[in-house]
N, C-alpha and C positions, 0 to 999 in steps of 0.2 A: 504494499499500500504506499503511495507516494505521501511526502510531507504535506503537500498542499491539500490533499484529501483529509489529512488528519487536523488541519488547522481549523480553529473555531470560526464560524461565520460571523458577520457583523451583528452586534447587538440591536435587538429590536426594541425601540422605545414604546413602552406601553402607555396608552392614553388613558388617564384616570377619568372614570365617568363622572358627569356633573352631579353635584349633590342635589337634593330636592329643593333646597333654598335658592340655589343657582337657577334651577329650571323655573321656578316660580318668579324669581327676578326677571329673567329673560322674557317670560311670558307677559309679565306686567308691562315691561318696556315696550314689547311688540303691540300690546293693546293701546297704550297711551301715545305712541309715536304718531299715528295718523291725526289725532287731535292736536298735538303739539305742532305738527307741520302745518296744519289748517291755521292755527293761531298765529304761527310766525309769517305765513304768506299773506294772510288776510286781516291780521290785526297789528302785529308788531312792526313789520316792514312798512305799512301805510303810515303808522305813527311817526316812524323815523323820517319818512318822506315828507310828511306834514311839517315836521320840525325844520327840516332843510328848506322847504318852501317859504317858511316864516322868515328865513334869512335873505330872502331873494325878492326882486321885484318882477312879477310874473303876470301876464295878462292873457294867457292861452294862446297867443298869437306869436309873440316872439320868445326866444329862448330865455330861461330864468336868468336874471342878472343878480349876483350876490352883492348884498348891500349891508350885510352884518345885522346888527340889532336895531337898525333904523325904524323897521316897522314897530317894534315895541316901544321904542321911545316916542313915536308919533302917536301911538294909541293911548298912552297914558296922559297925553295932552289934547286928545280928541274929545270935545264935549259930547258928540254923538255916542261914541263908545262908552264913556263914563255914564251917560244917561241910560243906555241899554243895559249896563252891568247893574245899575240901581233898580231898574225894572225887574231884572232877573232875581236879584236879591229880595225884592219885595214880594214877587210871586212865590219864591221858595219859602220865605218866612211865613206868609199868611196861608199858604196852601199845605205846608208840612205840619205846623203846630196844631191846627184844628183836627187834623187826621188822627193824630195819636189818641186823644180821648175818645173820639168818635169810634174808631175801629176797635179800641179795647173795650168800650161799653158794648158795642155790638157782639163782640166775642164772648163776653161775660154773659150776656143775655142769651145767646144761642148755645152756650155751653150747659144750659139747664134744660130740663124737659119741657118742651113747649109743643102746643097742638100745631100739626103741620109744619114742624120745624125745618124738615128738609126742603119743602116747598118754598117757605119764606127765604131760606138761606139761598136757594137757587135764584129767586126773584131778585134778591138784593144784589147778587154777584153779576147780573146782567150787564151793568155798565163796563165791567172789566172786559168782557168778551166782545163788546161793541167796537167795531173799527172807529179809529179816531176821526177819520173823515166823515162817516155817517153821523157820528155823535156831533161833531162841529156843525154839520148842515142842520140837524134836527134843532140844536140849541140856537141856532142863528134864527131860525123861525120862531122859537119860543121867546126870543128877546126882541121881537118886533113890537112896534108900537101898540098893535092890537093882538099880540101874541098871548100865550098862556100865562106867563109871568106877570105881565101887566094886568091881565084880566084878574088874576087872583089878587093882586095888590088893590085893584079897584073895589073888589068885594070888602076889603079891609078899610076902605075909605082913603087909600094912599093914590095920589096922582101917578099917571104913567111916567116911567122913567125911560129916557133915550139910552138904554144900555150901551149899545155899541157904537153910538154916534157922539158920545160925550168922553171926553178925555178923563173926567172925574169918576166915571163908572165903568169904563171899558175894561179896565185891568181887573176890577172886582168881578165883573161878569166872567172872565176867563178863569180867575182863581176859584170862583164857585164850581165850575165845571171840573177843575182838577181835584177839588175835595170830593165832588160827587163821585168821580171815577176811581179815585185812589182808596177811599175809605173801605170799600167791600174787599178789594185785594188784601189789604193789610189786616183786615178782620179775620181772613182765613189763616194768615201766619200767627196772629195772636191766639186764635182758637186752637191751633195746633200746639202751641206753647202751653196753653191752659190744660189741654187734655194730657200733656206729659207730666204734669205735677201729680205725684202720688196723692191719692185720697186720704192716706193715713195721716198726712200732715194736718188736714182739715178736722179729721176725727179727734186727734190728739188736742188740737186747739179748742174744739168743742167740749171736750171733756174738762178742760181747764177753765171753761166759762167764757171763752173768746166769742164775741158776736161776729156777725158777717163782715162788718167794716173792719174790725180788728184783723180778722183772718185775711182779708184782701190787703190791707196795709202791711201786715207783718209777715205774710206767707206768699201771697200772689205776686205783688209787685217785685219783691227781691228776687224770687225764682224766675220772674219774667225778665230779668235784666238782659240776659243775651238776646232774647227775642226783641225786646225793645231797641237794642242797639242795631240789630239787623233791620228793623223797620225804619229807624231814623236814617240810617246811611242809604239804604234802598230808595227811600222816599226822596231824600235830598238829590241822589243822582238822577232819578227819574224827573224830578221837577226842574233840575237845571238844564235837562235836555228837552224840555217842552217846545214843540215846533209847529206840529200840524194844526192845533186848534187856533193859536193867534194868526198863523198864515191864512187859514181858510176864513175865519170869522172877521178879522179886522185888517189883515195885511200889515200889521204893525201899528196902525193908527187907532184912533184919531190923534194927529200931534205926536207921533212916537210913543203914545202912551202904553201900547202893548208890544212894543218891539223888544223882545226878549233877546238874549245874546245869541242863541242858536239861529234865530230868524235873521238878525242882523249879519251873522256869518254867511248865511245862505245868500242874503241880498248882496253882500259885498263881493262874493265870489262869482255869482252867476247873473246878476244884473249890472253890477259895475265892473266885473271881470277884473278884480284885483285879488288874485289868488294868494299872493304873498301876505297881504294885509289880513286876508280872511284866514289864512293858516296861523298867523300870530294870534288872532282872537282865539282860535280854537286852542291854542297852547295855553293861553291865559285861562280858558274855561277848564281845561284838563287839570292844570295846577290848582285852581281854586277847588275843584271837586275832591282831588286827592288830598289837599290840605285840610279841608273840612272833615273828610272821612278819617284822617289820622288824628284830628283834635278830638272827634267823637269817640274813636276807640280808646284814646287815652283817658278821657274823662270817665268812660263807663268802666275801665279796668283799673283805674286808680285805687278804688276801694278794695279790690282783691289783692293788690300789691302791698297795701298797707297792713294786711292781716298776717 
């Protein structure tokens, strides 16, 4: 037998099989990769592109011209932009604050045993599923001089109000629609939070002699803190992005009284063809929403940090 025949062959490296944890991690990455790719292509890349356009002068015809932060400097000195920002803040304040007690009150009401509870809950939820365009058109007719709203006011002895033709009442008319539409949606969120609270807490409080108001103040509200944070942040974000209702009902008028910031961004971009300036406004809006959300999270979580 030759020496070459007796020599050992090359060592075969054995591949270790993947552990169960590694297989699960790879499967999880494979599941979330399409979603991450969609977010990257359709959300984060457009955000970066918008920030780049905010640093340029661009009119959709000529190539973008880099001008640095000139758009931002001009906006903080523009009275129209500042007025639009004030209108948006007014809308957010007076459409978000009333929604909290109204939605929580309805949630507490529907958390009890009521006759035809499911039917009433579905009827109250109808504004949420109604398209914004349809809702705006219907409310426009209701706000007419001889519409339903003024007719009801007439029964109460109140003179008709020029809801959409007066700068003093137009924004309040839009705010009323925002409250009407948002309340049922956040009622469902609060209702889910209420049903997640164990009934043993209320039974123990009842045995200690606590009444309904004491139980609500000392048990329900503290345990609803995460739900309240979610409702506040979501409601503010949605309110800051309101667009269709003022566009259809008033077009931002009368006298810029209802020109909220998203509507002003749309008009600047697609009516005045100043894409760079509109992108700068969108950056301001994005930073404002993120800053407010951060402040709310800090305020709601500060109590837990101190414990």
